[in-house]
ZALODREN-235841 format. One record per residue (C-alpha): x, y, z. Coordinates in Angstrom, 2 decimals. Example, Ala and Ser with C-alpha at 12.3 -4.5 7.8 and 13.67 -1.06 7.14 Angstrom:
<pts>
PT        x        y        z
PT    12.30    -4.50     7.80
PT    13.67    -1.06     7.14
</pts>
This chain:
<pts>
PT        x        y        z
PT   109.22    81.70    63.73
PT   109.90    77.98    63.99
PT   106.97    76.15    66.19
PT   107.00    73.07    68.21
PT   104.30    70.59    67.23
PT   105.67    67.56    69.01
PT   103.14    66.08    72.05
PT   106.70    65.70    73.96
PT   110.08    66.51    74.25
PT   112.75    63.73    73.30
PT   114.97    64.90    76.23
PT   112.37    64.71    78.91
PT   113.29    61.45    80.22
PT   116.54    63.18    81.93
PT   113.88    65.19    84.20
PT   112.08    61.74    85.25
PT   108.82    63.38    85.29
PT   105.33    61.73    85.05
PT   104.18    64.00    82.72
PT   106.57    64.68    80.06
PT   104.92    67.32    78.16
PT   105.79    69.54    81.01
PT   109.31    69.50    79.51
PT   108.97    72.20    77.01
PT   112.63    73.45    75.37
PT   110.88    76.27    73.66
PT   109.79    79.47    74.02
PT   106.08    80.21    74.29
PT   104.81    83.25    72.63
PT   101.14    84.17    71.17
PT   100.30    80.82    72.03
PT   102.62    79.31    70.17
PT   106.00    77.20    71.07
PT   108.89    78.72    69.51
PT   112.29    77.46    68.75
PT   115.45    80.02    68.24
PT   116.23    81.44    65.15
PT   118.58    78.82    63.17
PT   117.65    76.48    65.72
PT   119.73    78.25    68.44
PT   119.65    76.84    71.85
PT   121.72    76.80    75.36
PT   122.31    73.76    77.18
PT   120.88    73.42    80.86
PT   122.91    71.22    83.48
PT   122.13    69.54    86.66
PT   124.33    71.37    89.03
PT   124.66    68.40    91.25
PT   126.09    65.94    88.41
PT   127.07    68.37    85.62
PT   124.51    66.45    83.13
PT   123.27    68.19    80.50
PT   119.64    68.10    81.16
PT   118.45    69.40    77.86
PT   119.14    72.18    74.99
PT   116.55    75.51    75.71
PT   115.90    77.55    72.72
PT   117.47    80.49    72.70
PT   115.50    83.44    70.80
PT   117.43    86.71    69.35
PT   116.11    90.11    69.32
PT   113.66    90.57    66.76
PT   111.96    87.18    68.12
PT   112.18    89.00    71.49
PT   110.30    91.72    70.04
PT   107.44    89.67    68.86
PT   106.61    88.85    72.18
PT   105.60    92.33    72.74
PT   103.68    92.35    69.49
PT   101.91    89.13    70.82
PT   101.12    90.87    74.47
PT    99.94    94.43    72.98
PT    97.55    92.46    70.51
PT    96.12    90.77    73.44
PT    96.06    93.32    76.28
PT    92.70    95.03    74.99
PT    90.81    92.14    75.24
PT    92.33    90.64    78.34
PT    92.07    94.02    80.05
PT    88.25    94.20    79.08
PT    87.36    91.01    80.53
PT    85.24    91.20    83.72
PT    87.53    90.72    86.71
PT    85.75    87.63    87.66
PT    86.57    86.33    84.36
PT    90.15    86.71    84.96
PT    89.76    85.28    88.21
PT    88.34    81.85    87.41
PT    91.34    81.53    84.60
PT    93.93    82.13    87.34
PT    92.28    79.77    89.72
PT    92.62    77.26    87.01
PT    96.08    77.96    86.37
PT    96.15    77.52    90.42
PT    94.57    74.28    90.10
PT    97.01    73.35    87.37
PT   100.14    74.16    89.53
PT    99.10    72.36    92.59
PT    98.05    69.14    90.42
PT   101.20    68.78    89.03
PT   103.55    70.19    91.99
PT   105.56    66.56    92.07
PT   106.63    67.00    88.49
PT   107.17    70.70    88.98
PT   109.26    70.27    92.23
PT   111.21    67.47    90.42
PT   111.80    69.27    87.23
PT   113.04    72.38    89.89
PT   115.78    70.23    91.62
PT   117.11    68.71    88.24
PT   118.15    72.35    86.85
PT   118.59    74.28    90.15
PT   119.87    72.02    92.53
PT   117.57    72.62    95.65
PT   116.57    69.87    98.01
PT   113.60    68.07    96.96
PT   111.37    69.27   100.03
PT   112.57    73.04    99.37
PT   111.52    72.64    95.86
PT   108.04    71.40    96.82
PT   107.72    74.07    98.94
PT   108.57    76.67    96.39
PT   105.87    75.12    94.25
PT   103.07    75.63    96.95
PT   104.52    79.22    97.42
PT   104.32    79.82    93.71
PT   100.74    78.55    93.47
PT    99.76    80.55    96.57
PT   100.47    84.10    94.52
PT    98.05    82.43    91.94
PT    95.46    81.92    94.12
PT    95.62    85.12    96.13
PT    95.51    87.08    92.90
PT    92.90    85.31    91.57
PT    90.87    86.58    94.42
PT    92.41    89.98    94.58
PT    91.78    90.59    91.03
PT    88.05    91.09    91.88
PT    88.74    93.86    94.35
PT    90.23    96.83    92.99
PT    86.93    99.10    92.82
PT    86.28   102.34    91.77
PT    87.18   104.63    94.87
PT    84.75   107.71    95.50
PT    86.29   110.72    97.26
PT    84.41   113.86    98.64
PT    84.56   116.34    95.94
PT    85.97   119.67    96.35
PT    84.49   121.41    93.84
PT    80.42   122.06    93.69
PT    78.19   120.23    91.42
PT    81.07   117.58    90.60
PT    81.43   114.12    91.50
PT    85.13   112.76    91.93
PT    85.88   109.25    91.54
PT    89.49   107.32    91.20
PT    89.91   104.29    88.88
PT    92.62   101.66    88.61
PT    93.45   100.62    85.36
PT    96.22    98.40    83.89
PT    99.04    99.93    82.73
PT    99.35    97.52    79.62
PT   102.43    95.15    78.54
PT   104.43    94.32    81.67
PT   107.82    92.90    81.44
PT   108.79    90.34    84.01
PT   112.86    89.19    84.61
PT   113.06    86.29    87.07
PT   116.26    84.76    88.60
PT   117.36    81.24    88.97
PT   117.20    80.73    92.70
PT   113.61    80.34    92.98
PT   112.50    79.93    89.24
PT   108.89    79.34    89.92
PT   107.76    81.58    92.76
PT   109.55    84.91    91.57
PT   107.63    84.34    88.10
PT   104.07    83.59    89.73
PT   104.61    86.41    91.97
PT   104.89    88.92    89.23
PT   102.76    87.57    86.41
PT    99.94    86.66    88.73
PT    99.80    90.07    90.06
PT   100.17    91.57    86.47
PT    97.54    89.34    85.14
PT    95.10    90.15    87.81
PT    95.33    93.90    87.09
PT    94.70    93.06    83.77
PT    98.16    93.44    82.00
PT    99.60    91.27    79.53
PT   103.04    89.85    80.08
PT   106.33    89.14    78.43
PT   108.58    87.33    80.76
PT   112.31    86.27    80.68
PT   113.55    83.39    83.00
PT   117.33    82.92    84.00
PT   119.17    80.89    81.26
PT   120.19    78.51    84.03
PT   116.79    77.45    85.04
PT   114.14    77.89    82.15
PT   112.32    74.84    82.17
PT   110.71    75.63    85.10
PT   109.20    78.79    83.47
PT   108.32    77.00    80.17
PT   106.47    74.34    82.45
PT   104.30    77.09    84.18
PT   103.45    78.25    80.47
PT   102.35    74.79    79.63
PT   100.03    75.01    82.53
PT    99.05    78.24    82.14
PT    97.83    77.13    78.45
PT    96.13    74.37    79.82
PT    94.26    76.58    82.26
PT    92.82    78.55    79.30
PT    95.14    81.82    79.46
PT    94.49    83.41    76.00
PT    97.05    83.57    73.27
PT    99.48    86.57    73.92
PT    98.43    87.13    77.59
PT   101.41    84.97    78.93
PT   104.82    84.80    77.10
PT   107.92    83.47    77.59
PT   110.99    84.05    76.01
PT   114.07    82.27    76.69
PT   117.62    83.15    75.26
PT   120.82    85.52    76.64
PT   119.46    88.15    78.91
PT   120.78    91.20    77.15
PT   119.28    89.88    73.62
PT   116.04    89.35    75.02
PT   115.39    92.25    77.62
PT   117.07    95.13    75.90
PT   114.49    95.17    72.89
PT   111.69    95.54    75.88
PT   113.41    98.28    77.74
PT   113.37   100.26    74.79
PT   109.85    99.60    73.68
PT   107.62   102.30    74.68
PT   104.80    99.75    74.59
PT   106.03    97.57    77.37
PT   104.64   100.04    80.56
PT   106.51    98.26    83.31
PT   109.17    96.21    84.09
PT   109.55    93.81    87.42
PT   113.02    92.68    87.81
PT   114.39    90.28    90.79
PT   118.28    90.06    90.70
PT   121.49    91.85    91.77
PT   121.64    95.30    92.61
PT   124.47    96.04    89.77
PT   121.88    94.65    86.99
PT   118.90    96.54    88.67
PT   121.09    99.49    88.19
PT   121.81    98.84    84.59
PT   117.97    98.06    83.93
PT   117.11   101.40    85.74
PT   119.23   103.37    83.17
PT   117.91   101.59    80.37
PT   114.27   102.32    81.05
PT   114.85   106.06    81.86
PT   114.08   106.87    78.06
PT   110.66   105.04    78.15
PT   109.96   106.22    81.57
PT   108.46   102.76    82.80
PT   107.14   101.76    85.88
PT   109.80   100.08    87.70
PT   109.13    97.10    90.34
PT   112.76    95.94    91.50
PT   113.88    93.22    94.17
PT   117.63    93.57    94.46
PT   119.99    92.48    96.30
PT   120.28    91.63   100.22
PT   122.54    91.39   103.05
PT   120.68    90.52   105.95
PT   121.78    90.99   109.65
PT   120.63    88.47   112.29
PT   120.77    90.27   115.70
PT   120.79    88.28   118.95
PT   120.63    90.06   122.20
PT   120.96    88.59   125.73
PT   117.95    87.25   126.76
PT   116.88    85.72   123.65
PT   115.65    82.08   123.69
PT   118.84    80.87   122.57
PT   117.27    77.46   121.34
PT   114.94    79.39   118.98
PT   117.75    81.89   117.88
PT   120.03    78.96   116.97
PT   117.54    77.04   115.07
PT   116.01    80.35   113.10
PT   119.34    81.62   112.27
PT   120.32    78.08   111.04
PT   117.19    78.41   108.65
PT   117.97    81.88   107.99
PT   121.26    81.11   106.83
PT   121.42    77.78   104.99
PT   117.85    77.85   103.36
PT   118.18    77.28    99.47
PT   122.00    76.44   100.29
PT   122.36    80.11   101.21
PT   121.52    81.18    97.69
PT   118.63    83.53    98.75
PT   118.34    87.15    98.95
PT   117.06    86.85   102.15
PT   119.70    84.88   103.70
PT   121.68    85.81   106.87
PT   124.60    86.99   105.81
PT   125.96    88.97   109.13
PT   125.25    87.45   112.58
PT   125.81    89.75   115.36
PT   125.64    88.28   118.70
PT   125.63    90.24   122.02
PT   129.06    89.25   124.04
PT   127.57    87.90   127.03
PT   126.09    85.05   125.24
PT   128.31    84.80   122.04
PT   130.51    82.02   123.02
PT   127.54    79.83   124.09
PT   125.58    81.08   120.63
PT   128.56    80.11   118.53
PT   129.03    76.51   119.99
PT   125.64    75.54   119.55
PT   125.23    77.15   116.02
PT   128.59    75.55   114.88
PT   127.40    72.03   116.10
PT   124.27    72.48   114.39
PT   125.81    73.70   111.08
PT   128.28    70.31   111.51
PT   125.07    68.23   111.54
PT   123.96    69.52   108.17
PT   123.50    67.25   105.45
PT   124.97    67.72   102.01
PT   124.30    66.27    98.61
PT   122.12    66.16    95.55
PT   118.72    67.81    95.74
PT   116.95    64.47    94.80
PT   118.42    62.99    98.19
PT   116.68    65.79   100.32
PT   119.77    67.23   102.06
PT   119.91    70.28   104.19
PT   122.45    71.56   101.56
PT   122.47    70.92    97.74
PT   125.11    72.28    95.32
PT   125.39    75.69    94.50
PT   124.38    76.90    91.04
PT   127.68    77.60    89.23
PT   131.32    77.82    89.50
PT   131.28    81.58    90.05
PT   129.31    81.06    93.09
PT   131.99    78.43    94.50
PT   134.77    81.17    93.70
PT   133.13    83.83    95.52
PT   132.75    81.86    98.81
PT   136.45    80.80    98.48
PT   137.61    84.41    98.25
PT   135.23    85.36   101.02
PT   136.31    82.71   103.22
PT   139.97    83.45   102.47
PT   139.53    87.41   103.15
PT   138.05    86.75   106.43
PT   140.62    84.44   107.52
PT   143.29    87.07   106.28
PT   141.72    89.64   108.41
PT   141.65    87.52   111.68
PT   138.39    85.28   111.78
PT   138.63    82.08   113.15
PT   137.46    79.19   111.33
PT   134.87    76.84   112.96
PT   133.77    74.36   110.48
PT   133.95    73.77   106.83
PT   135.72    76.17   104.68
PT   136.28    74.09   101.54
PT   134.52    72.28    98.75
PT   132.54    69.40    99.87
PT   133.34    65.76    98.29
PT   130.08    65.57    96.93
PT   131.08    67.37    93.79
PT   132.55    70.47    92.30
PT   129.41    72.56    93.01
PT   129.23    71.54    96.47
PT   130.62    73.71    99.82
PT   130.89    72.68   103.20
PT   128.72    74.57   105.50
PT   130.94    76.96   107.00
PT   131.11    78.92   110.36
PT   133.43    81.73   110.77
PT   133.82    83.42   114.19
PT   135.00    86.90   115.17
PT   134.59    88.58   111.70
PT   135.84    92.06   111.59
PT   133.50    94.35   109.69
PT   136.23    95.15   107.49
PT   136.04    91.85   106.13
PT   134.38    91.55   102.38
PT   131.64    89.11   103.67
PT   130.54    91.64   106.15
PT   129.27    94.03   103.32
PT   129.20    91.94   100.08
PT   126.25    89.75    99.20
PT   127.68    85.85    99.74
PT   124.83    83.77    98.08
PT   126.32    80.34    99.75
PT   126.56    78.50   103.05
PT   129.04    80.58   104.80
PT   127.90    81.91   107.99
PT   129.94    84.96   109.71
PT   129.53    85.62   113.19
PT   130.81    88.44   115.36
PT   129.76    89.90   118.86
PT   128.45    93.43   119.75
PT   128.29    95.12   123.11
PT   125.33    97.49   122.90
PT   121.91    98.16   121.12
PT   122.98   101.42   119.52
PT   126.35   100.02   118.18
PT   124.71    96.90   116.65
PT   121.92    98.71   115.06
PT   124.75   101.15   113.37
PT   126.65    98.21   112.04
PT   123.54    96.63   110.86
PT   122.20    99.78   109.01
PT   125.82   100.49   107.66
PT   124.88    98.65   104.25
PT   123.82    99.75   100.86
PT   121.13    96.92   101.29
PT   117.99    97.03   103.04
PT   115.72    94.03   102.35
PT   115.27    92.18   105.65
PT   116.81    91.93   109.04
PT   116.27    89.14   111.58
PT   116.21    90.02   115.27
PT   115.92    87.87   118.60
PT   114.97    89.12   122.08
PT   112.46    89.00   124.67
PT   112.49    92.30   125.80
PT   109.43    93.88   124.23
PT   110.67    97.54   124.50
PT   114.04    96.44   122.65
PT   111.93    94.67   119.82
PT   110.32    97.89   119.31
PT   113.04   100.06   119.21
PT   115.17    97.80   117.19
PT   112.44    97.06   114.60
PT   111.86   101.08   114.08
PT   115.51   101.82   113.99
PT   116.39    98.92   111.38
PT   116.30   100.34   107.97
PT   114.98    97.38   106.37
PT   111.79    96.94   104.33
PT   111.24    93.66   106.37
PT   112.05    92.70   110.09
PT   111.84    89.28   111.19
PT   111.15    88.90   115.07
PT   112.13    85.68   117.16
PT   111.38    83.68   113.74
PT   112.55    83.50   110.02
PT   109.83    82.76   107.61
PT   107.99    86.08   107.11
PT   107.00    85.85   103.36
PT   103.83    84.74   101.66
PT   101.34    85.84    98.93
PT    99.65    88.35   101.56
PT   102.39    90.42   102.53
PT   104.13    93.30   100.46
PT   107.73    92.00   100.04
PT   110.57    94.49    99.39
PT   113.25    96.54   100.58
PT   114.71   100.14   100.93
PT   117.77   101.85    99.78
PT   119.36    99.69    97.30
PT   117.64    96.64    97.79
PT   114.58    97.76    95.59
PT   111.64    99.80    94.46
PT   108.12    99.05    95.23
PT   106.54    95.88    96.67
PT   105.62    92.45    95.45
PT   102.60    90.23    97.18
PT    99.77    91.75    98.82
PT    97.21    94.17    97.19
PT   100.14    96.37    96.83
PT   101.90    94.00    94.15
PT    98.70    94.19    91.81
PT    98.59    97.74    92.29
PT   102.27    98.24    91.03
PT   100.87    97.08    87.58
PT    97.81    99.86    87.69
PT    97.89   103.38    86.94
PT    95.40   105.50    88.99
PT    92.90   107.70    86.97
PT    91.11   110.74    88.42
PT    87.31   111.33    86.83
PT    85.80   114.65    87.73
PT    82.09   114.67    86.33
PT    79.57   117.27    86.19
PT    76.03   115.88    85.53
PT    74.89   119.27    84.08
</pts>
């Protein structure tokens, strides 16, 4: 394996960072920076400009397997540390992230495209998981339970499962990595992680900071390259005892099958198709403002993004007028200009939006605004509002992942709950009402893992994030997020 010994990366100027050592174009395995076999790399581009920002190492399957070797070798010592010792190291990692948040955000904007203020928010969000689990690592105590046998003591212990494989997406390249890794590390697991090939520099920057924080060699490994090449050896390896994935339902199903033979612990946060339901009597100012947030944050490239907006008929016209005006006021441009809407990640994302909009219009929807590519560049799309969208339109049952908002009226509570639930997805639903009884009924009836009432932001390190149906398995964040990386050992003891 090739190890980088240079202090800085010659291409780092393209990111404009104060600390160029944060730009690492290599994988990080066993405490060493590793290049691809025969120097293999993959270019990473700025979606706003098309500029090549750097060439990231692309490792082969044999190199990927060595990351498991390193993690397995480090597991015994890491898991044997006192929880308080792991806590101190994680806390130092949190401090490193916060001390470098401006550079990390700038790096993210360049490779992912999101507006600068959103990138800064993501870095703080990412750091919050490390801070939370630095504290939580000290709390999974032995649990005593009342014995059902005479003269026996009964205890339940939580023990780390072993090596955990983490696969993270491009839309939240920092937060999805720390949400998984901090929980696994706090539990006493060691980690092999594969970041998206479109946004790998955010992950290797976090590895650089983890090294500065004192995470021992082999405990936290980042392997860059083609997803299939890197991940497939992990799904076959019996030493990898857990796999956590954030991404599409389609890829989640594939990983589910690949992990079956080794019966891994799976944590999956998959696709979403969030409904927004606005009942008459809702505060319209709040409902419009919050639905704009729910739809257009991260330029719509978010598994929590509003994908179907249902508005009760008596207020439908007024809501549509206000929502359209607010959408038309959104700014579009490169992330470093801190607009409301940045570029999409790639050409296929633009093509999907064009297909969804054309299909909706063919089926009778009306275009209120937008509906085409933006003049800012080939990966920019105008914030778009479609009215009277029929349920048969593709956009009403396929995840959009872009700044297109489909609105449709409804006439009764039972009707809209049935329409909202008629989806294979069940990640989050948004509800706007001032009627406490209706809020309770709808919150209970909606088949989603999370329900946001009269607001958009509900996520955070202390809450269990996840969905039902084909939106995922397990939970991330909160104590449950760490418990996903532990096994329960039952001990029945007789002192005689």
